[in-house]
N, C-alpha and C positions, 0 to 999 in steps of 0.2 A: 569400403569396409567389407571384409570377407564374411561369409556366413558363420565362420567359427570365431570371429572377433567379439570380445566383450564390449558392450556399449560403454562409451565414455561417461564417467560419473558426472553429475552436475558440478558446476564450479563451487568452490568452498573457500572459506577462511578457516585456517586450522590453528589450533593451539596445542602443540605437542608437549608432553612432560609426564611426570608420574602423578601429579595432582592428588597425592594421598591426603585425605582429610577434606579436600575441597574447602579450604579455609579462605580467609579474606584475600590473601594474595592470589590464590587460584581464581577466586571470583572476579578479581580485577582483570585477570587475563581473559576470562570468559566474557565479561562485560564488553571488553574492547573487541573481542571476536564477534560477539553478537551485533554490536553497533556497526562494525564494518560490513558484516554480512547483510544486515538490513539495508544499509545504504546502497548496496549493489544488487540486492535481490539474490544473494547467494546463500549457500548453507553455512551454518555455524557448526564446525566439526571439532569436537574434542578428541584427544588422542592420549592413551596411556599404555603402559607396558606390563605384561604379566609373564613371569613373576617380576618383582622389583629388580632392576638391573644389578644392584649391589649383591643380591642373593646369588647371582650367577658369577659375577666377577670377583667378589671378595666375601664369601659366605659368612666368614667370621665377623664381619662388620655389618651384616644385613640388619636393617632396622625392624623392630616390631611395628607392623603397619597400623595406621589409624582406621583404615577402611579396607574391607575386602573388595575385590573387583566388582561384583554385582551391585554392591551398595554404592561404590564410587561412581559407577555409570549412572545409577539412579540420581545421585546428588548432582552430577555434572549436567544431566538433562534438566533437572529442576532449576539449576543455576542459569540455564539459557542455551545449552548446546542442543542442536537439532538431532545430532547423532554423536556417538562416541565410538571411535575405532580402538579396539583393544589388540595390540600387537604382541604376539608371542615372542618372548625374549629368551634366547639361548646363546650358547657360545658362538654358533655360526652367525647369528644375527649380530652379535657383538663385534664381529670382525668386518662388518659392512663399512666400507669407506664412506666418508661424508657425502661425496658426490653421488654415490650409488643410492644412499638413503634418500637423498633429495629426489633423484630421478625416479626410482622405483616406488617409493612410498608417497612422498608429498605430491609429485607430479602425476604419476600413472594411476595410483590407487585413489588419491584424494582429489585430484584435479585442483590443486591449491592455486588460488589467485592472490591470496594473502596469507601470511604466517605471523602469528602473535606469540611472542616469547618474553621471558624475563631477561635481564642483562647478563645473567650468568649461564645462559643456555649453551650447552655443548652437546655435540652429537657425533655419531660415527665412531669408527675404530679408535680406541684409546682417547676418546673425547677430542679428536683432532679438529672437529669442526666447531666454529664459534659464530658470533654474530656477523663478523666481517665475511666469513666463509658463506654464511647463509645469504647475505645481501648480494654477494657476487654471483652466486648460483641463481638467485632470484632474477637478476638481470638476464641471465642466460635463458631461464625457463619462464619468464614473464609472470613473476609474482613479486609482491612487495613485502617488506618486513616491518612490523611494528614492535617496538620494545616498550614493555610496560614496567615501570619501576616498582620495587618491592613496596608493600604496604607496611607502614610503621605503626606499631601500637605500643604504648607505654615506653617509647624511646628505642624500641628494637624492631627489626624486621620480623614480620610474621612468617613462620616457616613450619613445615611438618616436624622438623627436628626440635624446634623450640616447644611446640605443643606436646610432643612426646616427653620432653624433659620435665615440663611443669606438671604433667600428669604423673609420671613415674617417680619423680623425686619429692614433690610437694603435695600431690593430690589436689592441686589447685584447679578444681573443675570450673570454678567461676571465671578465672582468667582464660582457661581453654575454651569455654563457651563463647566468650567475647571474640576470640580469634577465629573460632569455627563458624560463628553466627548460628550455632545450635549447641545443645548440650552434648558433651562427649558421650559415647555409647559403647556398649558391649552387646554381644549376642551369644546365647547359649541354649542348649537343650536342657529341659528340666529332667533331672535324674533322681533316683531314690537315694536319700541321705540316711542319717541315723535317727531321724524323726525326733530329735531332742527338742527342737523348737516347738513342736506340737505339744509335747509334754509340759512345757512351761507357759503355754498360752500364746505363743507367737509362732505359728506354723510358717515355715519358710520353704521357698522353692530353691532347690540346690541346682546351680547351673554348671553345666560342662561347657565352658566358654571356649570359643575358637581363638586362634593366634592373633589377636589384636591387642593394642595397648590399652590396658586398664589403669585406673588411678592407683596411687599408692595404697597400701593396706590401711583399712580404717572403716568407719561407718559413714554412710552417705544417704542423703535424701535422694530418692529416685522417682522417675516415671517409667512405666513399662507398657509394652504392647505385646499381646499374644499373637505372634505371626502365624500361628496355626489356625487362628480364628479371624479371618480378614475383616469381618464385620464388627469385631470386638472393639470396644472403646479403650482409651488410654487409662491406665491404672496408676496409682501412686503408692509409694511405700518407702521402706528403708532397706539398705543393703549392707552387709558386712563382707569385707574382703580380707582374707588373711588366714592365720594359722589356728584360730580359736584357742588361745592359750589357756583359758580357764579350764577347758576340758582336755587340752593337749590332743585335739581331735584331727589335726592335720589341715591342710589348705582347702579352702572352699570359697565359693562365691554364693552367698545366701541372700535371698530377697524375701522380706516380709511385706505383703501387699495389704494395704489398709482395707478393711471392710470387704474382704474377698473370701468367698467360701466355694471352692471348686477344685476339680482335679486337673492339674497341669502336667502330670507325668507324661513325658514324651513330647511335650509341646516346645516350640521354639519361642523364646522371649527376647525381645530387644529391650535393653535397659539403658535409660539415659540418666547420667549422674548430674544432679541439680546443685547440690551443696555438700561440702564436706562437714560432717557433724563433729567427729572426733577421731583420734587415732585408736588403734586396737589396744585393749587393756586387759590384763589378767585380773580377775576379781577374786576376792577371798572366799566367796561362796555363792550358791545359787540365788539367795535372796538379794544380794548386792547386784548380781547380774540382771535379774528380772527388773529391779527398780531402775537400773540405768537404761535398760531397753525401753521401759515406759517413758522415760525422759527423751530418749532418742526419737521415739515415735511422735511425741508432741512437737519436738523441734522439726522433724521431717514433715509433718502435716503443714506447719507454718511455712517452711521453706518452699514447698511445692505451691502453696496458695499464693505466695508473694512473688514468685519468679516471673520474669518477663515472659509472657506466653509465646512470643515470637521465637524464643529459643527452644520451644518444645514442638515446633510445627513438623519436624521430621521424624518424631517418634511415633 
């Protein structure tokens, strides 16, 4: 090896893919990767792409993501990966032939001795590479391939697409939680709102949320963590997502935190959606709205108290 050569990375078992959401299906892939790595004394290496390949290849069809990359890496490591390689994806990378991807990425960068994928895995330019391609290249470069079947839940495969759909169309955060093994979440910075909630006895934190998939408009029981205060504990509350039709006040994500009295302006909150309480409704007047919020708060307290606490461990 010359003085200018990079040291060869340690051997690894790699699971490449988007892994958006790190749901039950992704966790099955990571579990298999972890088990094989432990058996051989190798690294368990996750891999994902940034941005999502569809946003480069067909931007009009690009999905709203469940997790941003830093959160995805955190979740993948928590699920069992020693490290996560995040590969920049652009048009040049998209033109990489399957053989070149295997040689330059899996072999040279990852030192892959095993690769764990799902049955629909495709790779390389125009998705020309498939499982058979991967196995043939594995014979050439001395790695084996393990295919993990999709996880079935309620009769259907678990997928990021399915989770996005049940959140977007139904607001079914309970079903999404079971497929994610954690409550679905959003993250946003607390910004100044119209302070109407404070005037009616329910002060809210107005969130400027990033581009991740939120549940359908409505009212939800939530848990939250102030990411600007790392030592802070988990908070509970209710959130309203939607257009606030009673006041025609425009779209917002507002969170009322139970028994909290503090200044959150400028702070980043992570909000986990525990239970859908109701859809968004236009009320005839302020008294009717305040009475309903009181009922929402009681139901929200009950929902947070009764939820399976394992679903909250990542908030």
